[in-house]
N, C-alpha and C positions, 0 to 999 in steps of 0.2 A: 504494500500500500504506500510505502514511502521510498523515495529515491535515496540510494546509498550515499551519494555525495551530500545531499541535504541533511541526512542523519549525522554525517560527520561534522557538518557545520553546527548543528544543534548541540552535539556533544561538546564541541569546543566552546560554544557559548555558555553551556551549563557549567563547565569546568571553571571558566573565568568568573562567572557569577558566584559560584561557591567560594572561590578563593578571594575575590576582591570585594564582594558585596556581603555575602552571608557571614563570613568569618568576622568581618568588622562589626556587623550588626549584633551577632551573638556575643561578641566580647563585651559589648556595652549593655545589651539587653538579652540575657540568657533565656533560652527556651524553657518552657514550663517544666519539662522533665526530659530525661535522657532518651527514653524509648517511648514512642507513640505506637499504639496498637489499636486494632479494630475491637469491636465487642467480643470477637472470637479469639482475641489475643494474637492476631497476625500483625506483623510489623507494617507500619505505615510510613512511607518515605516522606521527606519534606516536600518534594515536588515530583509531579509526573509529567512526562513529555512524550513525544512520539517514540523516544528511545525505549520506553517501557512496553510498547505494543508494536515494535518494528516488524514482528512476524505475523501480525494480524492480516488475514486475507478477507476482504470485505464479502466477497461472494460466498465463500465456504464457511466463514466464522460468524457472519452477521446475516447477510442476505436481506431480503425485503420482508416486511410484516406479512404474515399469512403464508409465507413460503419457507421451505426447508432451509436451514435447520431451526427456524422459528425462534431464534434468539430475540428478535424484535417484536414478538407477539404472535398469537395464533390466529388473529383476524387481520385482514388487510387494513381496515380503518379503525380498529379497536374502539375506543370510547367516543370517537366522532360519530360512529354508527349507533352504538347502544352502550349505556353505562353498565358497569358491573352490577350483579344482583346484590342488593343490600339485604343480607340474610342474617338477622339478629338471632342468635342462639338463645332459646328460651324454653322454659318448662320448669314447673315447680308444683308441689302439693298434689292436687287432684287434677283430673282431666278437665273438670269444670273451670277451675281457676286458670289453668294454662290456656284453655280456649278463649277466655276473656283477654288474656295478655296477647294472644296471637291477633285477635280482632283489633285490639288497641294499636298494635304495631303496624298492621296493614292500613289502618286509618291514618297513621302518621307518615305513611309513604314508604314503608318497608315493601320490598318487591319479591320476597321469597320467605318461606318458613324454614326454621331450623330447630329441630326438636331435641331437647335435653331430657333424658330419662333418668329416673332415680337409680341408685346403686342396685337394689334388688332386681329391678328389671334388666339392668345391664348384665347381671350374672345369672339370669334365668330362674329367679325365685319369685313366687307369688307373695303378695303383701301379708298373707296370714302364715307364712312359713316362719318358724322360730328364728331362723338366721336373718330375717328381714327386720326384726324388732329394732326400733329406734332409727331406722334409715328410710322409712317409707316417705316418699315425697320430698326428701331433704335436698338433694342436689339435682333434682329433675322431677319430671312428672311420673307418677306411678301408673303403669299400664299392665293390668293383669289379664285382660281378655279383649276380644273384639268389641265387647260392650263399652269398655273404657275408650277404645280407639274411636268408636262412633261418636262419643261425647267430645273427644279431643278435637275432632274436625267438623263438629256440628256447625252448619251455616257457612262453611268454607268450601267453595266449589273446587274440587281437586283437579278439574280440567282447566282451571284458570290460574292456579298457583303452582310453583315448583316447591318441593319439600325435601329438605335434607334431614336425615335421621342419624344421630350419632349413636350408633349401635353396632356391636361387633359380633361377639359370639352367638347371640340369638338373633342375628340380623335376618335370617331366613324367616323367622316367626313374625317379627315386626313388619317385614315387607309383605308377608301374606296377609296380615291384619290390614295394612294400608290398601292393598288390592281389594280386599273384601269390602272395606268401607266405600271405596270408589264404586264398586259394583252396586252397592245399595243406593248410591247417589245417581246411578244410571250412567256412570262414566266407564267406558271400556278401558281395558289395560293398555291399549296402544296409545291412549291419550295422556297417560300419566308421565309427568316429568319430575325428576328429582334425583336424589343420591342416598344410598346407604353407605355408611363408613365401611363396614364389612372387612376391616383390616385386622386380622388376628395376630399377624406376626409382630406388629408394634405393641400389642398387648403383652406378649411374652417379653419384649424388650424393655418397655418403659411404663406401661399403664396398669396392667394386672387384672383387667376385667375379662379373664378367659374362663371357659368352662371345660372344653374338651381338649384332648391331646392334639398336637399339630396335624397329624395325618387326617383324621376325620374332620377337623376344622377346615383344612384345605379342600376336602371333598365338598363340604357344604358351600364353600365359596365358589368352586367351579360349577356346582349345581345351579347356583344363582346366575352365573355368567351364561350358562347354556339356556336356562329357562327364560331369562329376560331377553336374550338375543332373538328369541322366537315370539315371546308373548308380550314383553314390555319394552319395545325397541328404543324408546326415548329415555329410558331410565339409566342413570350412571350406576353400574353394578358394584363399584368399589371406590372408595376415596382413600387412596394409599397415603398414609398419614405420617408426615414428619413433625406435625405439631407437637405431639406428646414426647417425641424423641428430643425435641428442643426444650420442652418444658422440664425434662429430666436432667438437662444441663449440657446437652451437646453443643458443639460449635456449629457455625453456619455450614461449613463444608461437610461435617458429619451428618447434619440434618439431610443434606442433599444425597450423600452417599448411601446412608442406611435406608432412606426412603426408597431410592431407586433400586437398591439391592432387593428390598422387599418386593418392589414392582416386578423385577426380573423373576423372582420366585413364583409370583402369581401367574405371570405369562407362561412360564415353563410348566406349571401345574395344569393350566388350561390346555396347552398344546398336548401334554401327555394324556389328558382326558379325551383327546380327539377333536378339539375345537381348532378352527383356523384362526390365526392371529388377526386377520382382518375382519373376522366375524365379531370379535369381542373388543379388539384394540381401541376402536373409536369411542367405546363407552367407559374406558378406564378414566378415572379422574384422580387428582391429588389434593392434598390438604397440607398447607405450610403455615409456619409461624411467622409473625412479623415482630422483630425485635427493635431495639432503640437505635442501633447503628444504621442510620438511614441508607447510606450509600452501599454498605456491605450487604444489606438486605436486598436492595435493588439488584446488585450483581448476583446474588444467590439465585433469585428467580430466573434471571436470564441464563445463568450457567445451567440450572436444572433443565430448562426447556431445551437447550442445545444438546445436552448430554443424553436426555431421554430420546430425542429425535434420532441421534446416532445409534443408540442401543436398539431401538425398534427397527431401524432400517438395516443396520449392519449385522446385528446379532440374530434378530428374529426374521429378517427378510420381509418385513411388512411392505406392502406395495401401496396401500391406501394412505395418502398423506394424513388423513384424520387419525390413523393409528399412531402416527409419529408425533402428534400434537400433545404436549403436556398442558392439559387444562387444569386449573387449580383454584380451590377456595382458600382464603386466608383468614386467620383469626389473629387478632392482636395478642400480644404475649401476656398471659396470665401471670407468669412467673416474675414479670417486671413490676407488677402492681404492688404498692406498698400500703400497709395498714397505717403508717405514719403519714400525716399530711395527705390524705387521700385525694384532695383536689388536684395535686400534682399529677395524678394518674390521667387526668383529662389531657394534659400536655403530652404525656408519654404516648397515649393512644392516638393523638393527632399525628405525631411523628411516624408512628407505626402505620397509620392509615396512608400517609403519603408514600411510605416505602412500598406498600402493597400495590398502590395505584401506579406509581412510577415503574414498578416491576411488572405490571400487566396482569393483575389478578382477574379472574372471571367472576368471583363473588367474594363477599367480605362480611365478617362479623367484627364489630368493634366492642371491646369489653367496656364495662361500666366502672366508674371511679371507686365504687364501694365494694368491689368483688373480692378484695383481700380480707374483707370483714364478714360478708354475708352475701346471699343472693341479692341481685340488684333491685332497687326500688324502681317504680315507674319513672320518677324524675330522672334517675341516673340513666336508665335505658334511653330516655328521650335525648339526653345530652349525647350519648354514644351514637345514636342514629343520626342526630343532627351533625355530628362531626363528619360522618360520611357525606352527608348532603352538602355541607359547606365546601368540602374538598371537591366534590363533583361539580358544583355549580359556581363557585366563587374563586377557586385557587388558580384556575387557568391551566392546570396540569393535564387536563383531559382533551385539550384542543389539538394536540399533535401526537403522533404515535411514537412511543419510546423516546421521550425528549432528552434523556441523558446519554443516548448512544453517541459514541465518538469521544466522550470524556476520557482522557488518558487514564485517569484514576479508575473510573467505573469499568472500562474495558480491561484494564490490567487486573482488577479484582475479579471480574468475571472469569478471565483465563485462569487465575490462581485457584479459585474455588472449583472450577471444573477439573483442573489437574489434581488437586488434593482429593476430590471426590472419586476421581477415576482410580487413584492409587488404593483407596479404601475398597472400592468394588473389586479390584484385581485381587486384593488380599482375601476378601470374602469368597471370591470364586475359588481361590486356592484351598480354602477351608471346606469347600463343598457346597457353597451357596448360603443364602441367608438363614434357612432353618438350622443348618449345621453350625454356622457361626454363632447363632443364638444359643444352641445347645452347649457349645463349648465356652460360652460366656464372653466371647471376644467383643461383640458389639456393646454389651452392657458395661464391660470394663473400660472401654474407650470413652463412653459417655460419663461414667463415674469419675474418671481421671480429669476430664474437661470440667465437670461440675466442681470438683474439689479445687482445681486451679483457680476457677473464677471466684469461689468463696474466699480463698486465701487472698486474692487481690482486693476484695471488698474489705476484709478484716484488716489488711495492712494499709488501707487507704490508697493503694495504687489505682483502685477504681472507685470513683465517687458515685454513690447513690444518694441523690438529693433527699434530705429529710431523714435518712437512715444512718449513714455514717458521717454526714456533714450537714450543716445548715439546719440544726435542730430548732424547734420552738416548743414552748409549753402548749399542750393540747388538752382541750376539755374532753369529757367522755363522749364517744360517738353516739349520736341519736338517730332516730328514724331509719333503723336498719330493718330489712324485711326478715321476719321470722315465720317459719312454717309451724302452724298450730298442731299440737299433739293429736287433735281430733281427726286429722287427715288419716292417720294410720287406723284409728278405730273405724272410721267410715269406710275405708277400703276393705277392711276385714268383713264388715257387715254386708257390703255390696257383693263380695265374693260368696258369702254364705247364701245370700238371696239368689245369686246366679246359679249356684249348684242345685238349688231347689227347683228353679224355673226351667232350666234347660232339659233337653232330652239326653239323660245320662247314658242311656243305652247306645245312642248314636255317638256320643263322645267316646265311650269305651271301644266301639267298633272302629272309629277313625284312628284312635291311638293304637289299637291292635294292628291295624294295617300299616301304620307308620313304623311300628317296631319291626314288623315282618320285612318291610322294604328297606329299613336301615341296615338289615343284616345281609342285603344284596348290594349290587353296584348301581341300582336304579337311581335316577334323579329324584330327590326327596321333596322338591318344591310342591308338586301337585298334592302330595299326601299331607304335607304341613298345612297347605291351604284348606284342605278338606277338614282337618282337625280344628283349625281356626274358625271356619264357618259354622261348625257344630258347637262353638263356644267352649272348646277345650281351652284351658288357661295356658298362659305362658309357662308357668312352672310345670304343669302336667306334660306339656309337649317336650320341654327341656329334660324332664325326668326320664321320659321314654328314651331320648337320645343318650342321656347319661348312662342308662342301663346297658345300652348297646356299645357305646363308644368309650365309656369310662370318663374319669375326670383328670385334668392335668395338675400335677404338683411340680411347682418350679423349684429348681435347685438354687441354693444361695450362692451368688457369685461375689467373691471378695478380691 
């Protein structure tokens, strides 16, 4: 991209500048610290010039928006055509309460739904299970059966909104409930748009809401791929998630590497199950974190897009350009929110929003200022949504595609993150792929080391967190926090008791029996899970049948 003679002239100019200008300035006004680093602890040079990207090939490394390798975005016109989906993650207490919050958000201009489920739902237990005690409705909405799902989406036309569901191990059951609700609304499966997270590998790595061992879990995932490719063609069948990997303490490059390594494992599993890469590739989606280091985050998204395009084209021989496009949802970083001076979190979320938008996200959730303390209040959610809307309509960053392209620093960072991520993926390949690397503890240990290094930087004041290790103030007790009433659990238990009296229990037993029988074969389980859901079999009952056949996963401790 650059003329060698011109590069020589630039190098000469930089050398003179360093010697005659910078040294004189630094002797009078020393720089703030000896080493400057990104949020991921990568060195940052004083100045970036064409010398830092002299090997950049515009056509092969950047290209045009909407064209391979998609570094500059997956759509030719990006936000000039349509803004990202503003998808606020919400769910708490009961289906009734969450339904009210969804309607409120839609009235305020949210353009897609994102469902948070409570912990018992995430690990396949009904609200009346002894292990659910004290957790019902606390970190998300409690969904025990199709009846709860009907209430959750009451009055919300499922052919008009897209819905993202953050659910993993029991994703097949919740997707079946969503399909059944749509049918009751008169909406056919081919009209449904949305995403299930459905990413079990990152649960073993970083989050912990797993149920079954890896092999049957991967089977359920590929069953969903196959079923949706035929029956629910507009549905994104997986959201391969780096978000929780980053929340656990990874660096930006590790987030890209471990997420794409998981993606490789899912593609390999689907191909092994007999699916063609171009049949399911276009419906794969990703989920990334947005941290505070704005320019590193922008570079991270661009590097991830380019690397995934290469992986799909070169490793898996995908031919459909849509299979090569890394489409992703972003959520601002929960781990950066502080309980101290929570209004500072509004500023952090604004920076993170800019990073996601400048990086070309397809949808976005912005966290609320009080989430380090409790579930967000309506006022806090409103500010979080308005943050997206101000960036979309007032900041000017949506008017042109990939506005930071060509920045010597951003392009250099993009290259560096891609190179670091590639090295990690090569190591994971040598270990036998992501599932084997997880089993051996390699990925977990790399994240633990990065998290420890970051914490040491905070404690030594090498990294400043405003309001936490510097710039303290006296604060009064936090008021107006949202609290989930204890009666939610009582009511859920009562609703379950009523359901078991009212439903056709013989039909429930029949459908569960068929599901167990089919789980012991190689058949696709989605149709049989859907039958059990329609008979009002509960989440826990269906998960228990699969537990009986598949067993439960017990994670080894990695130190």
